[in-house]
C-alpha positions in Angstrom: -23.9 189.7 -42.0 -27.4 191.5 -42.1 -28.3 194.9 -39.3 -31.4 194.9 -38.5 -32.6 198.3 -36.4 -35.9 197.7 -35.7 -37.6 200.2 -33.4 -39.0 199.3 -30.1 -43.4 198.5 -30.9 -44.8 198.9 -27.1 -48.0 196.2 -26.5 -48.4 196.8 -22.9 -47.9 198.5 -19.3 -48.9 198.7 -16.6 -49.2 200.3 -13.0 -49.5 199.6 -9.4 -48.0 201.4 -6.6 -46.5 204.0 -8.8 -44.8 201.3 -10.7 -44.6 201.3 -14.3 -44.1 198.1 -16.9 -44.0 197.7 -19.7 -43.4 195.3 -22.6 -41.5 196.4 -25.4 -40.9 193.5 -28.6 -38.5 194.2 -31.6 -37.6 192.5 -34.9 -33.4 191.8 -34.7 -31.4 189.9 -36.6 -31.4 186.6 -34.7 -35.2 186.7 -34.0 -37.2 189.1 -32.2 -36.9 190.6 -28.4 -38.9 191.0 -25.6 -38.1 194.0 -23.5 -39.3 193.8 -20.1 -39.1 198.1 -19.1 -39.1 199.5 -15.4 -39.2 202.3 -14.7 -37.8 202.8 -18.8 -34.5 200.1 -18.1 -35.2 197.4 -18.8 -35.5 194.5 -16.3 -35.9 191.8 -18.4 -35.1 190.4 -22.0 -35.9 186.7 -24.1 -35.4 186.7 -27.3 -37.6 184.1 -29.9 -37.7 182.6 -32.7 -40.9 183.5 -33.8 -44.0 186.4 -33.5 -46.7 183.8 -31.6 -43.6 182.4 -29.1 -42.7 186.1 -28.8 -46.3 187.0 -28.4 -47.7 184.3 -26.2 -44.6 184.4 -24.0 -46.0 188.4 -23.1 -49.7 187.8 -22.7 -48.3 185.6 -20.2 -46.9 188.0 -18.6 -49.1 190.6 -18.8 -52.3 188.2 -17.6 -50.2 187.2 -15.1 -49.1 191.2 -13.6 -53.1 191.8 -14.2 -53.9 188.7 -12.1 -51.3 190.0 -9.5 -54.1 193.9 -8.9 -51.3 195.4 -11.4 -53.4 197.9 -13.8 -53.3 198.7 -17.4 -52.2 202.0 -18.0 -53.6 203.3 -22.1 -50.4 203.8 -24.8 -49.3 206.8 -26.1 -49.8 206.7 -29.3 -47.3 208.9 -30.2 -42.7 208.6 -30.3 -41.4 205.4 -31.9 -41.8 202.8 -29.0 -45.9 203.1 -29.2 -48.2 200.6 -30.7 -49.4 201.3 -34.4 -52.4 201.7 -35.4 -54.3 199.5 -37.3 
């Protein structure tokens, strides 16, 4: 059995009416998991076979929220759940 313990990476954050939603992605033994977090707790998890599928789904969720009036929030550059610099 392969043990994968990948640290989550925050792809995006949005806020509306003092509610913040964060999208995190991480590698797991059976694919790539994307979590939508609300108030620091997982509200929804989806698992994908490829990174392209995971990123497309996450982008669709972000776009839908922004179209619904949510505002982008800058992602902190510190901590294990932040987006790596490129």
